[in-house]
Steps between C-alpha positions, in 0.01 A plus 500: 500500500283366223544172324813457294478460125683203362729559212328440167159585647374821326404800709147637476605806297696296254206261462261789458723649231519166324124462508453857375734438209323173414162689500639775272652241263173311478315826431738586227459164337126525520515852345725373216258212430172696527580823324191489283668445164271393215633260241647686201461837664762767555679427827428748782648418839367700794825645618734353243589587144247483223528404142359735228439222245397131490776257507663420162387192313657183632541644853276430804517633852626273778258546793725370775826606649795317343697509821438492872688828534292779667747785448563596221142433402382352165271756338454314168596182323415366147605205296460360157431151630285353777652547850414221742618541857469163658700587804538801723722756320862519592650787699730599221418519131228312320468128580734294275193309377348822357813566299542121416147504355581791273503385133797605287283775346357618835557803711425603864495856632475614864487853631588561866493821710731603779267655752605797725356333813536150646186298600548629856498863372878556556657694214707308242792619295391492133767461241581803283398398156508680158190667368266286288596527132241645265492168317665177616747316285716194550799739501363634834510154657773336689555130406664302777456202733343674794517368859125424529386527146756297316580570134263778396456860378461762767364859468547728806310830499306753700165635398271738684716469817486121493805274471426218263680207348386284211647158430450311173590137456522366141735332255557792268618277216172293495225731626279651233576858409140611571522354857832675562338826384197419713716503816622851408146614420380385844778709663428797276134495609574474869383820663 
């Protein structure tokens, strides 16, 4: 008989899978950070959604993932205030510091996608979502305190065979109307 594995000591296959997942995660992060966007240009992600217009005035793209979650994957984020991530993103929802730094008239938007395959290639069950509306409105959103996102507006929809979710954080009573409209304009131009 061969040597016995002690409890808690990973087997070679499990270790190889863990290393493979880490390599895929690192490649995804590199791809997200080096997608060739030019400042002020129309966003064009290689395999992700694209935006058919520049961001509305007052909005700027957030170039880093807001969470450490790998699935669902963040495909876009924008804010009306500077986002500074001093620490590694949390596993669930944006870091509290990001939301704490939001001014009373600020807004933050994140779009995530539920992929059909896991990082290891296994198929994933994608939620059945309603079709994307022709134009987004706040009446389409669900306002609630969500498990990972906290108090926010959520839009669930499918578009071109993709399952997407947009989350918008803002204090509706104090955010400027043009910034509220800007969040909807970003979603309307997501293709």
